[in-house]
C-alpha positions, 0 to 999 in steps of 0.5 A: 428836041424838048427845047424846040417843043417848048418854044413851039408851045409858047406860041401855040398854047393859050395858058402860056405860063406853063409853056414858058415854065417848060421852056425855062426848065428845058434850058436850066435843068440841062445846064444844072446837070452839066455843071453838077456832073462836071464838078463831081467828075473833076472831084472824083478824078482828083481823088483817084489821081491823088490816090494812084500817085500816092500809091506809086510814090515819087516815081509815079509823080515824075512819070505822070508829069513827064507824060503830061509834058509829052502831050504838051500840057504844063503839069505844074498847075495840076500838080498844085491842085493834087497837092491840096488836101 
């Protein structure tokens, strides 16, 4: 909705610089929030998964990889990421 309002403001407003700034902000800020949120979420997922697997030992890692295989996901790339410090 903000994006549509900013586009409308570019055509209607006389000092277009503020409207263009609002248009750019309505595109850049959500993209930045998505990037930062995804990055932080993936890092938290990696940390919690690593901690849970460390608590469970080898049996948990085997069960986890078996579950991923049953879903059709190849677990080796993920396990490489989990093994990184």
